[in-house]
N, C-alpha and C positions, 0 to 999 in steps of 0.2 A: 576538567570543572569539577570542582569538588565542592563549592559554596552555592546556598542557594540565591536564586536571583532575587533582587529586590524590588527592582524596577518594573513600575507596571508590563506585564507583556500583553501581547495582542492574539499574534498570530507564530503559531510553532509550526516547523514541516519536518518530520524525525524520519530519518533515512533517507533525507533527500537525492543523492545520488549525484547525478548531473544537475537535475532539476532547482535550480538556485532559481526563488523567487522573492521578486522584488517586494520589499514590503514586508517580508516574512523572516524570521528568526530560525534560518537553516541549518538544521544539523545532522550529520552523518558519521559513523567511526571514521570512515578514513579524510572526512571535511576537517573535522575538530577535534576528534577521541569522544565523542558523547559515543556513552555504552548505553543502550537503553533495557538494557537488563539490569540496570543498577540505577541507584537513586536516581531523578530527574532535577535537574538545578532550579527546579522553580517553585514558586511558593503555591500552596494551597488557591485556587479561586482569583489566578492571575489571568487567563489565556482566554479571549471569544474565541479564538478556532484554534485547531489543529489538525493537521495532516498526513497522512501514513499512509503511501502508496508504495506500494508492493514489498513492506516491511514483514508484516506480521507471521510471513510465511520462513521468515530467515528467524524466527527464533520458536524455541519449544511450544507445545501446548501452553504448560504451565508459565515461562517468561511473558508466551504472549497475551494471558489472563493478567498477570502481575502488571505488565507495560499499559495496558486498558484502562486497568485499577486507577493507574497514575495522573494517568491523561484526565479521566474523570473527576480527580480530586484537582487536578492543576487547571481545568478549565471553573469558570466562572459560574453561576448560577442564566442560564440561558445561551451558555458556550455550547457551539458545536463543533462536533469533531467530525471527520469523515475517512474513512479508512479503505483503501482497494485492495484486492486481492486475485492471483490467480484462481478461478472458480474451476473444480473437477469435475463437476455438474454439465458447466455450461462447455466445458472442454471437446467430454465427451460427442456433447450431438453438433457438432465445428462438422464441416465439409473436410473434405481433402486436401485444401488449400494453407489448411495447420501444420501439416506434414509438411509441405513445401516449406513451409515459415523455418518449421524446427530443424530440417534438413537443412538447409543456408545459415540459421544460427549455430548446428554443430558441427557442420562443416572443416572447419580450422580445427576439430578436436579428431576429426574423425571417427566421428559418430554419425548413424544412418536409424531411423525410426522406419519401418517398414508398417507400422499398421496403428492405430488408434489405442490398444495397449501400452506398445513400445513408446508412443508420443507420451499417456497420462504418468506412465513407470519414468521418464525423463523428469516430466514436472517435481515429481514426488521427491526425484534423489539427485538433480543436479543444480545449477548453480547457487549452491549454498542452502537449498530449501532443507529444515526443519521440522516442518509441520504442514499438514495439509488443510486445505478449506474448502468449504464450499460457502456462495452467500447465505443461504439457512442457519448454516453453524454457525457464521460470523455475527449476525442477527441474535440468533442466541446468544449468545457469549456478551456482546455488545448489551442487552437487555438483562442479564444477569449482573451488568458493571454496576448497572445504574439508569442504561440510560432510556431515553422514550424517542417519541414521535420518531423510530426510523423507519426512513425510506432508500429506497434503492434508485439510485440516480445513475443518469446515463453519463457515458465518457465524457468530461469538457462541463458537464452541466449541473447547474444544483439550484436551490428557491433561493441560497444567500449568495447573492453578489461575490462577498469576498470569496467563494467556494469555485464559483465560475472560471471555466478556462484554467485552472490552475495544474490537470494531469499534464504527467511530461513523461511518464516510463516510456513511451514511446514518439513522444514529438521529435527526441532528438535521433532518434532508433540510428546508427552507423548503417543498417545496411539498405536503407530508402534509399540512398543516392544509387546503389547499386542496382538494388530492385523495387521499383515505385512500386508502390501500394502494401508491400509488408508490412508497415506500421498499421494500414487496419485491419488485415489479416488479424494481428496477433490481439490488437485491439479488443479484440471478438472474446477473449478469455478470460476480459475481466470483469471482476463483480464491484460494485463500486456503493457502499453505504452510510450514510451519515445519521447522527443522532445528537439528540441532543439533553444536555443537562438539567435538571427542572430546579 
């Protein structure tokens, strides 16, 4: 994709993975080859909503900043971005069930976490992660980019109807069938922030 989309775009889902949302334009490097480290194929002021769930940690800090700046440009005034990250500050405070989850998740690779430090190190270095985030850091970066009215939202919840129940990182988790309840455990690591382009 190297041409700018000329039609009016409403809702963009970047880094969608398996979370294909009906009524949204879903992008993922493995789905359609879109590389968010490059110029996004959208004109300025053409989107009402942008969703980026568990994406920015797969970019370097500078790549994430550039991507979020492009999102700001693509959104029309009044448009809203929703960004979800694994939050290191939250992970540090979770109970021992988080280690159980990580050991299940990585057991196929022969990796075992024995402590919270091991767990946090795994989040820093595994699954293609290239940057580290907390909710406070993400909020500051979104503000620097230009977003206003920043709000911390719960999983699946939003003050914007279009952004409710779209989170999917753990919705269809492959381990849920084998280990009921694991999705709820790993959702606790997530911070989700929304911001508005004024």
